[in-house]
MIVEXTI-773139 format. One record per residue (C-alpha): residue in three letters; x, y, z. Coordinates in Angstrom, 1 decimal, m for minus. Example, Ala and Ser with C-alpha at 12.3 -4.5 7.8 and 13.67 -1.06 7.14 Angstrom:
<rs>
<r aa="ALA" east="12.3" north="m4.5" up="7.8"/>
<r aa="SER" east="13.7" north="m1.1" up="7.1"/>
</rs>
This chain:
<rs>
<r aa="MET" east="64.2" north="141.5" up="93.5"/>
<r aa="ILE" east="63.4" north="141.9" up="97.2"/>
<r aa="PHE" east="63.1" north="145.5" up="98.3"/>
<r aa="ARG" east="61.9" north="146.7" up="101.7"/>
<r aa="GLN" east="61.6" north="150.3" up="102.9"/>
<r aa="LEU" east="61.7" north="150.3" up="106.7"/>
<r aa="PHE" east="61.0" north="153.3" up="108.9"/>
<r aa="ASP" east="62.2" north="154.5" up="112.3"/>
<r aa="THR" east="59.5" north="156.8" up="113.8"/>
<r aa="THR" east="61.8" north="158.5" up="116.3"/>
<r aa="SER" east="64.3" north="159.8" up="113.8"/>
<r aa="SER" east="62.1" north="159.7" up="110.7"/>
<r aa="THR" east="64.8" north="157.6" up="109.0"/>
<r aa="TYR" east="64.2" north="155.3" up="106.0"/>
<r aa="THR" east="66.3" north="152.1" up="105.9"/>
<r aa="TYR" east="66.4" north="150.0" up="102.7"/>
<r aa="LEU" east="66.9" north="146.3" up="102.5"/>
<r aa="ILE" east="67.8" north="144.9" up="99.1"/>
<r aa="ALA" east="68.4" north="141.5" up="97.7"/>
<r aa="SER" east="68.1" north="139.8" up="94.3"/>
<r aa="ARG" east="66.3" north="136.8" up="95.6"/>
<r aa="LYS" east="64.9" north="135.0" up="98.7"/>
<r aa="GLY" east="67.7" north="132.9" up="100.2"/>
<r aa="GLY" east="70.5" north="135.1" up="98.7"/>
<r aa="GLU" east="72.8" north="137.9" up="99.7"/>
<r aa="ALA" east="71.4" north="141.1" up="101.1"/>
<r aa="LEU" east="72.5" north="144.8" up="101.5"/>
<r aa="ILE" east="71.1" north="147.3" up="103.9"/>
<r aa="LEU" east="71.2" north="151.1" up="103.6"/>
<r aa="ASP" east="71.2" north="153.6" up="106.5"/>
<r aa="PRO" east="70.3" north="151.2" up="109.4"/>
<r aa="VAL" east="69.2" north="152.6" up="112.8"/>
<r aa="LEU" east="70.6" north="151.0" up="116.0"/>
<r aa="GLU" east="67.3" north="150.7" up="117.8"/>
<r aa="ARG" east="65.8" north="148.8" up="114.8"/>
<r aa="VAL" east="68.5" north="146.1" up="114.4"/>
<r aa="ASP" east="66.4" north="143.4" up="116.0"/>
<r aa="ARG" east="63.7" north="144.1" up="113.4"/>
<r aa="TYR" east="66.3" north="143.9" up="110.6"/>
<r aa="VAL" east="67.7" north="140.6" up="111.8"/>
<r aa="LYS" east="64.3" north="139.1" up="112.2"/>
<r aa="LEU" east="63.4" north="140.2" up="108.6"/>
<r aa="LEU" east="66.6" north="138.7" up="107.3"/>
<r aa="THR" east="65.8" north="135.4" up="109.0"/>
<r aa="GLU" east="62.2" north="135.4" up="107.7"/>
<r aa="LEU" east="63.4" north="136.0" up="104.1"/>
<r aa="ASP" east="66.3" north="133.6" up="104.5"/>
<r aa="LEU" east="68.8" north="136.3" up="103.6"/>
<r aa="LYS" east="72.5" north="136.6" up="104.4"/>
<r aa="LEU" east="73.4" north="140.2" up="105.1"/>
<r aa="VAL" east="76.7" north="140.9" up="103.3"/>
<r aa="LYS" east="77.0" north="144.7" up="103.3"/>
<r aa="ALA" east="75.6" north="147.5" up="105.5"/>
<r aa="VAL" east="76.0" north="151.0" up="104.1"/>
<r aa="ASP" east="75.6" north="154.5" up="105.6"/>
<r aa="THR" east="75.2" north="157.3" up="103.1"/>
<r aa="HIS" east="76.9" north="159.7" up="105.6"/>
<r aa="VAL" east="77.6" north="160.3" up="109.2"/>
<r aa="HIS" east="74.2" north="160.8" up="110.7"/>
<r aa="ALA" east="73.4" north="163.4" up="113.3"/>
<r aa="ASP" east="69.8" north="162.4" up="114.3"/>
<r aa="HIS" east="70.3" north="158.7" up="115.2"/>
<r aa="ILE" east="73.0" north="156.2" up="116.1"/>
<r aa="SER" east="73.9" north="154.0" up="113.1"/>
<r aa="GLY" east="73.2" north="150.3" up="113.2"/>
<r aa="LEU" east="76.3" north="149.5" up="111.2"/>
<r aa="SER" east="78.5" north="148.2" up="114.0"/>
<r aa="GLU" east="75.7" north="146.2" up="115.7"/>
<r aa="LEU" east="74.9" north="144.5" up="112.4"/>
<r aa="ARG" east="78.5" north="143.8" up="111.8"/>
<r aa="ASP" east="78.9" north="142.2" up="115.3"/>
<r aa="ARG" east="75.7" north="140.1" up="114.9"/>
<r aa="THR" east="76.0" north="139.1" up="111.2"/>
<r aa="ARG" east="79.7" north="139.6" up="110.4"/>
<r aa="CYS" east="78.7" north="141.8" up="107.5"/>
<r aa="ILE" east="80.9" north="144.3" up="105.7"/>
<r aa="THR" east="80.4" north="147.9" up="106.7"/>
<r aa="VAL" east="80.7" north="150.5" up="104.0"/>
<r aa="MET" east="80.9" north="154.3" up="103.8"/>
<r aa="GLY" east="82.4" north="156.9" up="101.4"/>
<r aa="GLU" east="86.1" north="157.5" up="101.4"/>
<r aa="GLU" east="85.6" north="161.0" up="102.7"/>
<r aa="SER" east="84.0" north="159.8" up="105.9"/>
<r aa="GLY" east="85.7" north="160.7" up="109.2"/>
<r aa="VAL" east="84.6" north="157.4" up="110.8"/>
<r aa="ASP" east="87.4" north="155.6" up="112.6"/>
<r aa="VAL" east="87.1" north="152.3" up="110.8"/>
<r aa="VAL" east="84.7" north="150.7" up="108.4"/>
<r aa="SER" east="85.4" north="147.5" up="106.4"/>
<r aa="MET" east="85.2" north="149.2" up="103.0"/>
<r aa="ARG" east="85.4" north="152.7" up="101.7"/>
<r aa="VAL" east="84.1" north="153.7" up="98.3"/>
<r aa="GLY" east="84.8" north="156.6" up="96.0"/>
<r aa="ASP" east="82.7" north="158.4" up="93.4"/>
<r aa="GLY" east="81.8" north="156.0" up="90.6"/>
<r aa="GLU" east="82.7" north="152.8" up="92.4"/>
<r aa="ARG" east="80.2" north="150.1" up="92.9"/>
<r aa="VAL" east="78.9" north="148.4" up="96.0"/>
<r aa="ALA" east="77.9" north="144.9" up="94.9"/>
<r aa="ILE" east="76.3" north="141.8" up="96.3"/>
<r aa="GLU" east="74.9" north="138.7" up="94.5"/>
<r aa="GLY" east="72.6" north="140.1" up="91.7"/>
<r aa="VAL" east="72.7" north="143.7" up="93.0"/>
<r aa="SER" east="75.0" north="146.6" up="92.2"/>
<r aa="LEU" east="74.8" north="150.1" up="93.4"/>
<r aa="GLU" east="76.9" north="153.0" up="92.0"/>
<r aa="ALA" east="78.3" north="155.3" up="94.6"/>
<r aa="ILE" east="77.8" north="159.0" up="93.7"/>
<r aa="TYR" east="79.6" north="161.6" up="95.8"/>
<r aa="THR" east="77.0" north="164.2" up="96.6"/>
<r aa="PRO" east="78.5" north="166.5" up="99.4"/>
<r aa="GLY" east="76.6" north="169.5" up="100.8"/>
<r aa="HIS" east="74.5" north="168.2" up="103.6"/>
<r aa="THR" east="77.7" north="166.9" up="105.1"/>
<r aa="ALA" east="81.2" north="166.7" up="103.5"/>
<r aa="ASP" east="81.0" north="162.9" up="103.3"/>
<r aa="SER" east="77.5" north="162.5" up="101.8"/>
<r aa="TYR" east="76.9" north="159.9" up="99.1"/>
<r aa="SER" east="74.0" north="158.8" up="97.0"/>
<r aa="PHE" east="73.7" north="155.3" up="95.5"/>
<r aa="ALA" east="72.1" north="154.6" up="92.1"/>
<r aa="MET" east="70.6" north="151.2" up="91.2"/>
<r aa="GLY" east="68.7" north="150.7" up="88.0"/>
<r aa="ASP" east="65.5" north="152.7" up="88.0"/>
<r aa="ARG" east="66.1" north="154.4" up="91.4"/>
<r aa="VAL" east="68.5" north="156.5" up="93.4"/>
<r aa="PHE" east="69.0" north="156.5" up="97.1"/>
<r aa="THR" east="69.7" north="160.1" up="97.9"/>
<r aa="GLY" east="70.6" north="160.0" up="101.6"/>
<r aa="ASP" east="70.0" north="163.5" up="103.1"/>
<r aa="THR" east="71.1" north="165.3" up="99.9"/>
<r aa="LEU" east="67.8" north="165.4" up="98.1"/>
<r aa="LEU" east="64.6" north="164.9" up="100.1"/>
<r aa="ILE" east="61.0" north="164.7" up="98.9"/>
<r aa="ARG" east="60.0" north="168.3" up="98.4"/>
<r aa="GLY" east="63.1" north="169.4" up="100.3"/>
<r aa="THR" east="66.9" north="169.1" up="100.7"/>
<r aa="GLY" east="69.1" north="168.3" up="103.6"/>
<r aa="ARG" east="70.3" north="171.1" up="105.8"/>
<r aa="THR" east="73.9" north="172.3" up="105.2"/>
<r aa="ASP" east="74.8" north="174.1" up="108.4"/>
<r aa="PHE" east="76.9" north="171.5" up="110.3"/>
<r aa="GLN" east="79.5" north="168.7" up="109.7"/>
<r aa="ASN" east="81.3" north="170.7" up="107.1"/>
<r aa="GLY" east="78.1" north="171.1" up="105.1"/>
<r aa="SER" east="78.0" north="173.5" up="102.1"/>
<r aa="PRO" east="75.0" north="174.9" up="100.2"/>
<r aa="GLU" east="77.3" north="175.6" up="97.3"/>
<r aa="ALA" east="78.4" north="171.9" up="97.2"/>
<r aa="GLN" east="74.9" north="170.7" up="97.6"/>
<r aa="TYR" east="73.6" north="172.8" up="94.7"/>
<r aa="ASP" east="76.3" north="171.2" up="92.5"/>
<r aa="SER" east="75.4" north="167.7" up="93.8"/>
<r aa="ILE" east="71.7" north="168.2" up="93.1"/>
<r aa="PHE" east="71.7" north="170.2" up="89.9"/>
<r aa="ASN" east="74.8" north="168.7" up="88.3"/>
<r aa="ARG" east="74.6" north="165.1" up="89.5"/>
<r aa="LEU" east="71.2" north="164.0" up="90.7"/>
<r aa="LEU" east="68.9" north="166.0" up="88.5"/>
<r aa="ARG" east="70.7" north="164.6" up="85.4"/>
<r aa="PHE" east="69.1" north="161.3" up="86.0"/>
<r aa="PRO" east="66.0" north="160.6" up="83.8"/>
<r aa="ASP" east="62.8" north="162.2" up="85.1"/>
<r aa="GLU" east="61.2" north="158.8" up="85.8"/>
<r aa="THR" east="64.0" north="157.8" up="88.2"/>
<r aa="LEU" east="62.6" north="156.9" up="91.6"/>
<r aa="VAL" east="63.9" north="159.0" up="94.5"/>
<r aa="PHE" east="64.3" north="157.2" up="97.9"/>
<r aa="PRO" east="65.7" north="159.5" up="100.6"/>
<r aa="ALA" east="67.1" north="158.6" up="104.0"/>
<r aa="HIS" east="64.5" north="160.8" up="105.8"/>
<r aa="ASP" east="61.0" north="162.1" up="105.4"/>
<r aa="TYR" east="59.0" north="164.1" up="108.0"/>
<r aa="LYS" east="55.6" north="164.3" up="106.2"/>
<r aa="GLY" east="54.8" north="160.7" up="105.4"/>
<r aa="ASP" east="55.9" north="160.6" up="101.8"/>
<r aa="THR" east="57.8" north="157.4" up="100.8"/>
<r aa="VAL" east="59.0" north="157.9" up="97.3"/>
<r aa="SER" east="59.2" north="160.5" up="94.6"/>
<r aa="THR" east="60.8" north="160.9" up="91.2"/>
<r aa="ILE" east="63.6" north="163.1" up="89.7"/>
<r aa="GLY" east="60.9" north="164.7" up="87.5"/>
<r aa="GLU" east="58.6" north="165.5" up="90.4"/>
<r aa="GLU" east="61.4" north="167.0" up="92.5"/>
<r aa="ARG" east="62.6" north="169.1" up="89.5"/>
<r aa="ALA" east="59.1" north="170.5" up="89.1"/>
<r aa="PHE" east="57.7" north="170.7" up="92.6"/>
<r aa="ASN" east="60.5" north="170.8" up="95.2"/>
<r aa="PRO" east="60.3" north="174.4" up="96.4"/>
<r aa="ARG" east="64.0" north="174.6" up="97.2"/>
<r aa="LEU" east="64.8" north="173.7" up="93.6"/>
<r aa="GLN" east="62.7" north="176.5" up="92.0"/>
<r aa="VAL" east="65.7" north="178.8" up="91.9"/>
<r aa="GLY" east="67.4" north="180.6" up="89.1"/>
<r aa="SER" east="71.0" north="180.6" up="90.4"/>
<r aa="LEU" east="73.5" north="179.2" up="92.8"/>
<r aa="ASP" east="73.3" north="182.4" up="94.9"/>
<r aa="GLU" east="69.6" north="182.1" up="95.3"/>
<r aa="TYR" east="69.9" north="178.5" up="96.5"/>
<r aa="VAL" east="72.7" north="179.5" up="99.0"/>
<r aa="ALA" east="70.5" north="182.3" up="100.3"/>
<r aa="ILE" east="67.6" north="179.9" up="101.0"/>
<r aa="MET" east="69.9" north="177.4" up="102.8"/>
<r aa="ASN" east="71.7" north="180.0" up="104.8"/>
<r aa="ASN" east="68.5" north="181.4" up="106.2"/>
<r aa="LEU" east="66.7" north="178.2" up="107.3"/>
<r aa="ASP" east="67.5" north="178.9" up="111.0"/>
<r aa="LEU" east="66.8" north="175.3" up="112.1"/>
<r aa="PRO" east="67.5" north="173.9" up="115.6"/>
<r aa="ASN" east="70.2" north="171.2" up="115.9"/>
<r aa="PRO" east="68.9" north="167.6" up="115.8"/>
<r aa="ARG" east="68.0" north="166.4" up="119.3"/>
<r aa="MET" east="70.5" north="163.6" up="119.3"/>
<r aa="MET" east="73.3" north="165.4" up="117.5"/>
<r aa="ASP" east="75.6" north="165.6" up="120.6"/>
<r aa="VAL" east="75.3" north="161.9" up="121.1"/>
<r aa="ALA" east="74.8" north="160.5" up="117.6"/>
<r aa="VAL" east="77.7" north="162.2" up="115.8"/>
<r aa="PRO" east="80.5" north="161.1" up="118.3"/>
<r aa="ALA" east="79.0" north="157.6" up="118.4"/>
<r aa="ASN" east="78.8" north="157.4" up="114.6"/>
<r aa="LEU" east="82.4" north="158.4" up="114.3"/>
<r aa="GLN" east="83.5" north="155.4" up="116.4"/>
<r aa="LEU" east="82.0" north="152.4" up="114.5"/>
<r aa="GLY" east="85.1" north="150.3" up="114.1"/>
<r aa="LEU" east="85.7" north="146.8" up="115.4"/>
<r aa="ASP" east="88.2" north="146.9" up="118.3"/>
<r aa="GLN" east="91.2" north="145.1" up="116.9"/>
<r aa="ASP" east="93.1" north="145.5" up="120.2"/>
<r aa="ASN" east="90.4" north="143.6" up="122.2"/>
<r aa="PRO" east="92.3" north="141.1" up="124.4"/>
<r aa="ASP" east="90.2" north="138.2" up="123.0"/>
<r aa="ARG" east="91.4" north="139.1" up="119.5"/>
<r aa="ARG" east="95.0" north="140.1" up="120.2"/>
<r aa="GLN" east="96.2" north="136.5" up="120.2"/>
<r aa="TRP" east="95.5" north="136.2" up="116.5"/>
<r aa="THR" east="96.5" north="139.7" up="115.5"/>
<r aa="LEU" east="99.8" north="140.3" up="113.7"/>
<r aa="ASP" east="101.6" north="143.5" up="112.8"/>
<r aa="VAL" east="103.3" north="144.0" up="109.4"/>
<r aa="ASP" east="106.7" north="142.7" up="110.5"/>
<r aa="ALA" east="105.2" north="139.5" up="112.0"/>
<r aa="VAL" east="103.3" north="138.8" up="108.8"/>
<r aa="ILE" east="106.4" north="139.3" up="106.6"/>
<r aa="ARG" east="108.4" north="136.9" up="108.8"/>
<r aa="ALA" east="105.6" north="134.3" up="108.7"/>
<r aa="VAL" east="105.4" north="134.5" up="104.9"/>
<r aa="ASP" east="109.2" north="134.5" up="104.4"/>
<r aa="THR" east="109.7" north="131.4" up="106.5"/>
<r aa="GLY" east="107.0" north="129.6" up="104.4"/>
<r aa="GLY" east="104.7" north="128.9" up="107.3"/>
<r aa="ALA" east="101.7" north="130.9" up="106.2"/>
<r aa="VAL" east="99.4" north="131.7" up="103.3"/>
<r aa="LEU" east="98.1" north="135.3" up="102.9"/>
<r aa="VAL" east="94.4" north="135.5" up="102.0"/>
<r aa="ASP" east="93.0" north="138.8" up="100.5"/>
<r aa="LEU" east="89.4" north="139.2" up="101.5"/>
<r aa="ARG" east="88.6" north="142.4" up="99.5"/>
<r aa="ASP" east="86.3" north="142.8" up="96.6"/>
<r aa="ARG" east="87.9" north="142.7" up="93.1"/>
<r aa="SER" east="87.3" north="146.4" up="92.6"/>
<r aa="GLU" east="89.3" north="147.2" up="95.7"/>
<r aa="ARG" east="92.2" north="145.0" up="94.5"/>
<r aa="GLU" east="92.2" north="146.7" up="91.2"/>
<r aa="ARG" east="92.2" north="150.1" up="92.7"/>
<r aa="HIS" east="94.6" north="149.7" up="95.6"/>
<r aa="GLY" east="96.9" north="146.8" up="94.6"/>
<r aa="VAL" east="97.6" north="143.5" up="96.4"/>
<r aa="ILE" east="100.2" north="141.9" up="98.7"/>
<r aa="PRO" east="102.3" north="139.7" up="96.4"/>
<r aa="GLY" east="101.6" north="136.0" up="96.6"/>
<r aa="SER" east="98.3" north="136.3" up="98.3"/>
<r aa="VAL" east="95.3" north="134.2" up="97.6"/>
<r aa="HIS" east="92.0" north="136.0" up="96.7"/>
<r aa="VAL" east="88.9" north="134.8" up="98.6"/>
<r aa="PRO" east="86.2" north="137.5" up="98.7"/>
<r aa="TYR" east="84.9" north="137.9" up="102.2"/>
<r aa="PRO" east="81.3" north="136.9" up="101.3"/>
<r aa="ALA" east="82.6" north="133.5" up="100.2"/>
<r aa="LEU" east="84.6" north="132.9" up="103.3"/>
<r aa="ASP" east="82.2" north="130.6" up="105.1"/>
<r aa="GLU" east="82.2" north="128.2" up="102.2"/>
<r aa="GLN" east="85.9" north="128.2" up="101.8"/>
<r aa="ILE" east="86.9" north="127.6" up="105.5"/>
<r aa="ALA" east="84.3" north="124.8" up="105.9"/>
<r aa="PRO" east="85.5" north="121.2" up="105.5"/>
<r aa="GLY" east="86.1" north="120.6" up="101.8"/>
<r aa="GLY" east="86.5" north="124.3" up="101.0"/>
<r aa="LEU" east="89.5" north="125.8" up="99.3"/>
<r aa="LEU" east="91.1" north="127.3" up="102.4"/>
<r aa="SER" east="90.4" north="124.3" up="104.6"/>
<r aa="GLU" east="91.9" north="121.9" up="102.1"/>
<r aa="LEU" east="94.9" north="124.2" up="101.6"/>
<r aa="VAL" east="95.7" north="124.2" up="105.3"/>
<r aa="LYS" east="95.3" north="120.4" up="105.4"/>
<r aa="ALA" east="97.6" north="119.9" up="102.4"/>
<r aa="SER" east="100.3" north="122.3" up="103.3"/>
<r aa="ASP" east="100.2" north="122.5" up="107.1"/>
<r aa="LYS" east="100.5" north="126.3" up="106.8"/>
<r aa="ARG" east="98.4" north="128.7" up="108.8"/>
<r aa="LEU" east="96.1" north="131.3" up="107.2"/>
<r aa="ILE" east="96.8" north="135.1" up="107.6"/>
<r aa="PHE" east="93.9" north="137.1" up="106.4"/>
<r aa="TYR" east="94.0" north="140.8" up="105.3"/>
<r aa="CYS" east="91.6" north="143.3" up="104.0"/>
<r aa="ALA" east="91.5" north="147.1" up="103.6"/>
<r aa="TYR" east="91.7" north="148.2" up="107.3"/>
<r aa="GLY" east="91.7" north="145.0" up="109.3"/>
<r aa="GLU" east="88.0" north="144.7" up="110.1"/>
<r aa="ARG" east="87.0" north="141.9" up="107.7"/>
<r aa="SER" east="90.2" north="140.1" up="108.4"/>
<r aa="ALA" east="89.6" north="140.1" up="112.2"/>
<r aa="MET" east="86.2" north="138.6" up="111.7"/>
<r aa="ALA" east="87.6" north="136.1" up="109.2"/>
<r aa="ALA" east="90.3" north="134.9" up="111.6"/>
<r aa="GLU" east="87.8" north="134.4" up="114.3"/>
<r aa="ALA" east="85.4" north="132.5" up="112.0"/>
<r aa="ALA" east="88.3" north="130.3" up="110.7"/>
<r aa="ARG" east="89.3" north="129.5" up="114.3"/>
<r aa="ASP" east="85.7" north="128.6" up="115.1"/>
<r aa="ASP" east="85.7" north="126.2" up="112.1"/>
<r aa="GLY" east="88.8" north="124.4" up="113.4"/>
<r aa="LEU" east="91.6" north="126.3" up="111.5"/>
<r aa="ALA" east="93.3" north="127.0" up="114.8"/>
<r aa="GLY" east="96.4" north="128.9" up="113.6"/>
<r aa="SER" east="94.5" north="131.5" up="111.6"/>
<r aa="CYS" east="95.5" north="135.1" up="112.2"/>
<r aa="HIS" east="95.0" north="138.5" up="110.6"/>
<r aa="LEU" east="97.0" north="141.6" up="109.6"/>
<r aa="LYS" east="96.1" north="144.4" up="112.0"/>
<r aa="GLY" east="95.2" north="147.6" up="110.1"/>
<r aa="GLY" east="95.0" north="145.8" up="106.8"/>
<r aa="LEU" east="96.5" north="147.0" up="103.6"/>
<r aa="LYS" east="96.5" north="150.6" up="105.0"/>
<r aa="ALA" east="99.1" north="149.5" up="107.6"/>
<r aa="TRP" east="101.0" north="147.4" up="105.0"/>
<r aa="LYS" east="101.4" north="150.4" up="102.8"/>
<r aa="ALA" east="102.3" north="152.7" up="105.7"/>
<r aa="ALA" east="105.2" north="150.3" up="106.5"/>
<r aa="GLU" east="106.3" north="150.6" up="102.8"/>
<r aa="ALA" east="106.0" north="146.8" up="102.4"/>
<r aa="PRO" east="105.8" north="145.5" up="98.8"/>
<r aa="ILE" east="102.6" north="145.9" up="96.7"/>
<r aa="ALA" east="101.8" north="144.4" up="93.4"/>
<r aa="GLY" east="99.6" north="146.3" up="90.9"/>
</rs>
């Protein structure tokens, strides 16, 4: 496995790059905007294809690198379903998995630092975001934070992992890089409490100043979505009615770009072909399934996903590969359901 822990000195943020092998697919956790050049260079050096970029929560101390990485690599952006971000490619709930080739992370809803905080478990380690830090815990006094929720997240979720489980947080301000669940249980001063009330009292009396970039970072991190109304994209963007007409007249093939877990949880548009987004490049290239399908049927491709972000990038990529009529469903399955169009389980 390839595992890199990268550090942003300005915000004291840890970013994690994970892949199962050199030359394979990669995932990145909690990227920082100013470090994107470094991430892209490292991806090139390791011959990795970035497939998913994940934020554990809406950060207040730095601007996320999610949208920049999406624009530069066409990766899938991922956050928890409780996030107030305008648009990400994929939202996950508690217990769902974020998977790439050879790597699978379990999403664990751990609110408290913020209302949308998630941790992610992978084998012998857990990425705790700002919920559980090394010898500390994330503050709970903004973004709908709650010391009561954080106590539950830590004591009833994270501390139930085996003691030897490695703890990789999103921040550290002392130079520590990794801990274990057992160490934090024994030595984290904020966890040496006998009750919920005692923990709440500690967190409510921290009296910390706001993060320096909070007024800039939070608004920016709530507006991460791809602009589907951009004039350059509008020409290949269809609303629900237009997609229904295209399918009913037999002139189009619907292509579902979502992961299998998303399809199982949220349903599919009847008659659509499943091509997971990470496999798109291979399938639209000459000789690929979608390329051959268009050649054989003379139909155009209409891509859809959860919210329209992956499909907008897919339509652009397909057009770049010579599939000139390719379009996408604006707003994705969310818009389709809002229009009460048919769904298959």
